[in-house]
PDB file of N, CA, C, O and CB in Angstrom:
ATOM      1  N   MET A   1       0.746  -1.110   0.066  1.00  0.00           N
ATOM      2  CA  MET A   1      -0.042  -0.146   0.155  1.00  0.00           C
ATOM      3  C   MET A   1       1.120   1.295   0.240  1.00  0.00           C
ATOM      4  O   MET A   1       2.179   1.274   0.868  1.00  0.00           O
ATOM      5  CB  MET A   1      -1.090  -0.478   1.475  1.00  0.00           C
ATOM      6  N   LEU A   2       0.609   2.439  -0.530  1.00  0.00           N
ATOM      7  CA  LEU A   2       0.874   3.444  -0.515  1.00  0.00           C
ATOM      8  C   LEU A   2       1.102   4.244   0.547  1.00  0.00           C
ATOM      9  O   LEU A   2       0.020   4.241   1.135  1.00  0.00           O
ATOM     10  CB  LEU A   2       0.287   3.745  -1.071  1.00  0.00           C
ATOM     11  N   GLY A   3       1.860   4.937   1.160  1.00  0.00           N
ATOM     12  CA  GLY A   3       2.074   5.666   2.375  1.00  0.00           C
ATOM     13  C   GLY A   3       0.914   7.186   2.059  1.00  0.00           C
ATOM     14  O   GLY A   3       0.425   7.372   0.945  1.00  0.00           O
ATOM     15  N   HIS A   4       0.718   7.869   2.926  1.00  0.00           N
ATOM     16  CA  HIS A   4       0.007   9.094   3.012  1.00  0.00           C
ATOM     17  C   HIS A   4       0.782  10.042   2.263  1.00  0.00           C
ATOM     18  O   HIS A   4       0.320  10.765   1.380  1.00  0.00           O
ATOM     19  CB  HIS A   4      -0.233   9.548   4.412  1.00  0.00           C
ATOM     20  N   GLY A   5       2.203  10.010   2.716  1.00  0.00           N
ATOM     21  CA  GLY A   5       3.513  10.843   2.223  1.00  0.00           C
ATOM     22  C   GLY A   5       3.446  10.553   0.324  1.00  0.00           C
ATOM     23  O   GLY A   5       3.637  11.514  -0.421  1.00  0.00           O
ATOM     24  N   ALA A   6       3.214   9.408  -0.145  1.00  0.00           N
ATOM     25  CA  ALA A   6       3.448   9.076  -1.495  1.00  0.00           C
ATOM     26  C   ALA A   6       2.392   9.739  -2.082  1.00  0.00           C
ATOM     27  O   ALA A   6       2.548  10.505  -3.034  1.00  0.00           O
ATOM     28  CB  ALA A   6       3.517   7.618  -1.831  1.00  0.00           C
ATOM     29  N   VAL A   7       1.099   9.440  -1.464  1.00  0.00           N
ATOM     30  CA  VAL A   7      -0.140  10.036  -1.908  1.00  0.00           C
ATOM     31  C   VAL A   7      -0.036  11.736  -2.455  1.00  0.00           C
ATOM     32  O   VAL A   7      -0.521  12.347  -3.408  1.00  0.00           O
ATOM     33  CB  VAL A   7      -1.149   9.876  -0.602  1.00  0.00           C
ATOM     34  N   GLU A   8       0.747  12.059  -1.454  1.00  0.00           N
ATOM     35  CA  GLU A   8       1.004  14.012  -1.656  1.00  0.00           C
ATOM     36  C   GLU A   8       1.628  14.017  -2.669  1.00  0.00           C
ATOM     37  O   GLU A   8       1.286  14.772  -3.580  1.00  0.00           O
ATOM     38  CB  GLU A   8       1.966  15.040  -0.513  1.00  0.00           C
ATOM     39  N   VAL A   9       2.810  13.107  -2.807  1.00  0.00           N
ATOM     40  CA  VAL A   9       3.922  13.341  -3.863  1.00  0.00           C
ATOM     41  C   VAL A   9       3.240  13.444  -4.983  1.00  0.00           C
ATOM     42  O   VAL A   9       3.221  14.455  -5.685  1.00  0.00           O
ATOM     43  CB  VAL A   9       5.014  12.272  -4.017  1.00  0.00           C
ATOM     44  N   ALA A  10       2.482  12.122  -5.271  1.00  0.00           N
ATOM     45  CA  ALA A  10       1.712  12.031  -6.518  1.00  0.00           C
ATOM     46  C   ALA A  10       0.779  13.252  -6.915  1.00  0.00           C
ATOM     47  O   ALA A  10       0.742  13.897  -7.963  1.00  0.00           O
ATOM     48  CB  ALA A  10       0.871  10.820  -6.414  1.00  0.00           C
ATOM     49  N   GLU A  11       0.158  13.348  -5.940  1.00  0.00           N
ATOM     50  CA  GLU A  11      -0.880  14.890  -6.334  1.00  0.00           C
ATOM     51  C   GLU A  11      -0.102  15.901  -6.804  1.00  0.00           C
ATOM     52  O   GLU A  11      -0.505  16.473  -7.817  1.00  0.00           O
ATOM     53  CB  GLU A  11      -1.699  15.683  -4.993  1.00  0.00           C
ATOM     54  N   ALA A  12       1.146  16.335  -6.198  1.00  0.00           N
ATOM     55  CA  ALA A  12       1.769  17.330  -6.578  1.00  0.00           C
ATOM     56  C   ALA A  12       2.575  17.271  -7.736  1.00  0.00           C
ATOM     57  O   ALA A  12       2.942  18.316  -8.274  1.00  0.00           O
ATOM     58  CB  ALA A  12       2.371  17.685  -5.679  1.00  0.00           C
ATOM     59  N   ARG A  13       2.842  16.328  -8.111  1.00  0.00           N
ATOM     60  CA  ARG A  13       3.263  15.698  -9.545  1.00  0.00           C
ATOM     61  C   ARG A  13       2.245  15.690 -10.717  1.00  0.00           C
ATOM     62  O   ARG A  13       2.480  15.781 -11.922  1.00  0.00           O
ATOM     63  CB  ARG A  13       3.630  14.207  -9.350  1.00  0.00           C
ATOM     64  N   LEU A  14       1.062  15.558 -10.076  1.00  0.00           N
ATOM     65  CA  LEU A  14       0.203  15.450 -11.175  1.00  0.00           C
ATOM     66  C   LEU A  14      -0.722  16.770 -11.202  1.00  0.00           C
ATOM     67  O   LEU A  14      -1.596  16.714 -12.067  1.00  0.00           O
ATOM     68  CB  LEU A  14      -0.631  14.096 -11.066  1.00  0.00           C
ATOM     69  N   ALA A  15      -0.702  18.030 -10.372  1.00  0.00           N
ATOM     70  CA  ALA A  15      -1.327  18.840 -10.288  1.00  0.00           C
ATOM     71  C   ALA A  15      -1.108  19.928 -11.345  1.00  0.00           C
ATOM     72  O   ALA A  15      -2.053  20.558 -11.821  1.00  0.00           O
ATOM     73  CB  ALA A  15      -1.248  19.087  -9.169  1.00  0.00           C
ATOM     74  N   PRO A  16       0.243  20.140 -11.717  1.00  0.00           N
ATOM     75  CA  PRO A  16       0.283  20.911 -13.088  1.00  0.00           C
ATOM     76  C   PRO A  16      -0.090  20.447 -14.158  1.00  0.00           C
ATOM     77  O   PRO A  16      -0.543  21.179 -15.038  1.00  0.00           O
ATOM     78  CB  PRO A  16       1.359  21.277 -13.445  1.00  0.00           C
ATOM     79  N   TRP A  17       0.038  19.007 -14.312  1.00  0.00           N
ATOM     80  CA  TRP A  17      -0.591  18.322 -15.585  1.00  0.00           C
ATOM     81  C   TRP A  17      -2.192  18.283 -15.473  1.00  0.00           C
ATOM     82  O   TRP A  17      -2.809  18.103 -16.523  1.00  0.00           O
ATOM     83  CB  TRP A  17      -0.009  16.724 -15.744  1.00  0.00           C
ATOM     84  N   ALA A  18      -2.894  18.435 -14.305  1.00  0.00           N
ATOM     85  CA  ALA A  18      -4.468  18.150 -14.560  1.00  0.00           C
ATOM     86  C   ALA A  18      -4.719  19.776 -14.712  1.00  0.00           C
ATOM     87  O   ALA A  18      -5.772  20.187 -15.198  1.00  0.00           O
ATOM     88  CB  ALA A  18      -5.494  17.211 -13.089  1.00  0.00           C
ATOM     89  N   ALA A  19      -3.741  20.621 -14.290  1.00  0.00           N
ATOM     90  CA  ALA A  19      -4.290  22.181 -14.712  1.00  0.00           C
ATOM     91  C   ALA A  19      -4.318  22.467 -16.094  1.00  0.00           C
ATOM     92  O   ALA A  19      -5.195  23.035 -16.744  1.00  0.00           O
ATOM     93  CB  ALA A  19      -3.402  23.348 -14.138  1.00  0.00           C
ATOM     94  N   TRP A  20      -2.901  21.849 -16.562  1.00  0.00           N
ATOM     95  CA  TRP A  20      -2.794  21.988 -18.305  1.00  0.00           C
ATOM     96  C   TRP A  20      -4.118  21.106 -18.944  1.00  0.00           C
ATOM     97  O   TRP A  20      -4.841  21.611 -19.802  1.00  0.00           O
ATOM     98  CB  TRP A  20      -1.069  21.159 -19.001  1.00  0.00           C
ATOM     99  N   VAL A  21      -4.286  20.073 -18.548  1.00  0.00           N
ATOM    100  CA  VAL A  21      -5.620  19.502 -19.180  1.00  0.00           C
ATOM    101  C   VAL A  21      -6.639  19.989 -19.238  1.00  0.00           C
ATOM    102  O   VAL A  21      -7.331  19.967 -20.256  1.00  0.00           O
ATOM    103  CB  VAL A  21      -6.026  18.585 -18.790  1.00  0.00           C
ATOM    104  N   ASN A  22      -7.050  20.686 -17.874  1.00  0.00           N
ATOM    105  CA  ASN A  22      -8.129  21.757 -17.941  1.00  0.00           C
ATOM    106  C   ASN A  22      -8.395  23.005 -18.637  1.00  0.00           C
ATOM    107  O   ASN A  22      -9.456  23.534 -18.968  1.00  0.00           O
ATOM    108  CB  ASN A  22      -8.211  22.118 -16.983  1.00  0.00           C
ATOM    109  N   CYS A  23      -7.127  23.366 -18.787  1.00  0.00           N
ATOM    110  CA  CYS A  23      -7.003  24.602 -19.722  1.00  0.00           C
ATOM    111  C   CYS A  23      -7.274  24.359 -21.225  1.00  0.00           C
ATOM    112  O   CYS A  23      -7.393  25.266 -22.049  1.00  0.00           O
ATOM    113  CB  CYS A  23      -5.570  25.179 -19.618  1.00  0.00           C
ATOM    114  N   ARG A  24      -7.369  22.875 -21.526  1.00  0.00           N
ATOM    115  CA  ARG A  24      -7.403  22.782 -22.926  1.00  0.00           C
ATOM    116  C   ARG A  24      -8.729  21.888 -22.982  1.00  0.00           C
ATOM    117  O   ARG A  24      -9.155  21.542 -24.084  1.00  0.00           O
ATOM    118  CB  ARG A  24      -5.980  22.132 -23.636  1.00  0.00           C
ATOM    119  N   ILE A  25      -9.264  21.580 -22.023  1.00  0.00           N
ATOM    120  CA  ILE A  25     -10.680  20.567 -22.391  1.00  0.00           C
ATOM    121  C   ILE A  25     -11.400  21.413 -23.134  1.00  0.00           C
ATOM    122  O   ILE A  25     -11.612  20.990 -24.270  1.00  0.00           O
ATOM    123  CB  ILE A  25     -11.715  19.993 -21.074  1.00  0.00           C
ATOM    124  N   PRO A  26     -11.996  22.806 -22.806  1.00  0.00           N
ATOM    125  CA  PRO A  26     -12.688  23.593 -23.677  1.00  0.00           C
ATOM    126  C   PRO A  26     -12.329  23.776 -25.137  1.00  0.00           C
ATOM    127  O   PRO A  26     -13.203  24.037 -25.964  1.00  0.00           O
ATOM    128  CB  PRO A  26     -12.699  24.712 -23.144  1.00  0.00           C
ATOM    129  N   LEU A  27     -11.133  23.650 -25.443  1.00  0.00           N
ATOM    130  CA  LEU A  27     -10.438  23.614 -26.850  1.00  0.00           C
ATOM    131  C   LEU A  27     -10.622  22.313 -27.592  1.00  0.00           C
ATOM    132  O   LEU A  27     -10.930  22.263 -28.783  1.00  0.00           O
ATOM    133  CB  LEU A  27      -8.893  23.846 -26.716  1.00  0.00           C
ATOM    134  N   LEU A  28     -10.394  21.152 -26.741  1.00  0.00           N
ATOM    135  CA  LEU A  28     -10.753  19.433 -27.471  1.00  0.00           C
ATOM    136  C   LEU A  28     -11.974  19.466 -27.433  1.00  0.00           C
ATOM    137  O   LEU A  28     -12.503  18.734 -28.268  1.00  0.00           O
ATOM    138  CB  LEU A  28     -10.271  17.910 -26.677  1.00  0.00           C
ATOM    139  N   ALA A  29     -12.957  20.288 -26.495  1.00  0.00           N
ATOM    140  CA  ALA A  29     -14.204  20.004 -26.657  1.00  0.00           C
ATOM    141  C   ALA A  29     -14.936  20.602 -28.132  1.00  0.00           C
ATOM    142  O   ALA A  29     -15.853  20.131 -28.805  1.00  0.00           O
ATOM    143  CB  ALA A  29     -14.819  20.521 -25.395  1.00  0.00           C
ATOM    144  N   ARG A  30     -14.324  21.519 -28.262  1.00  0.00           N
ATOM    145  CA  ARG A  30     -14.871  22.554 -29.542  1.00  0.00           C
ATOM    146  C   ARG A  30     -14.328  21.381 -31.053  1.00  0.00           C
ATOM    147  O   ARG A  30     -14.979  20.971 -32.014  1.00  0.00           O
ATOM    148  CB  ARG A  30     -13.688  24.664 -29.498  1.00  0.00           C
ATOM    149  N   TYR A  31     -13.157  21.203 -30.719  1.00  0.00           N
ATOM    150  CA  TYR A  31     -12.789  20.106 -32.008  1.00  0.00           C
ATOM    151  C   TYR A  31     -13.588  18.697 -31.895  1.00  0.00           C
ATOM    152  O   TYR A  31     -13.891  18.157 -32.959  1.00  0.00           O
ATOM    153  CB  TYR A  31     -11.018  19.670 -31.988  1.00  0.00           C
ATOM    154  N   ASP A  32     -13.863  18.216 -30.967  1.00  0.00           N
ATOM    155  CA  ASP A  32     -14.672  17.116 -30.749  1.00  0.00           C
ATOM    156  C   ASP A  32     -16.192  17.238 -31.344  1.00  0.00           C
ATOM    157  O   ASP A  32     -16.749  16.465 -32.124  1.00  0.00           O
ATOM    158  CB  ASP A  32     -14.677  16.898 -29.271  1.00  0.00           C
ATOM    159  N   MET A  33     -16.664  18.353 -30.787  1.00  0.00           N
ATOM    160  CA  MET A  33     -18.153  18.700 -31.502  1.00  0.00           C
ATOM    161  C   MET A  33     -17.922  19.087 -32.960  1.00  0.00           C
ATOM    162  O   MET A  33     -18.877  19.383 -33.679  1.00  0.00           O
ATOM    163  CB  MET A  33     -18.989  20.050 -30.737  1.00  0.00           C
TER     164      MET A  33
END
């Protein structure tokens, strides 16, 4: 099992990627539509 610290590190690493994706979801939605 992952420790609580490992989860926090994973979230810290994914935060910038999640923000990048969230910024581009509207653009992707436009092309998909």
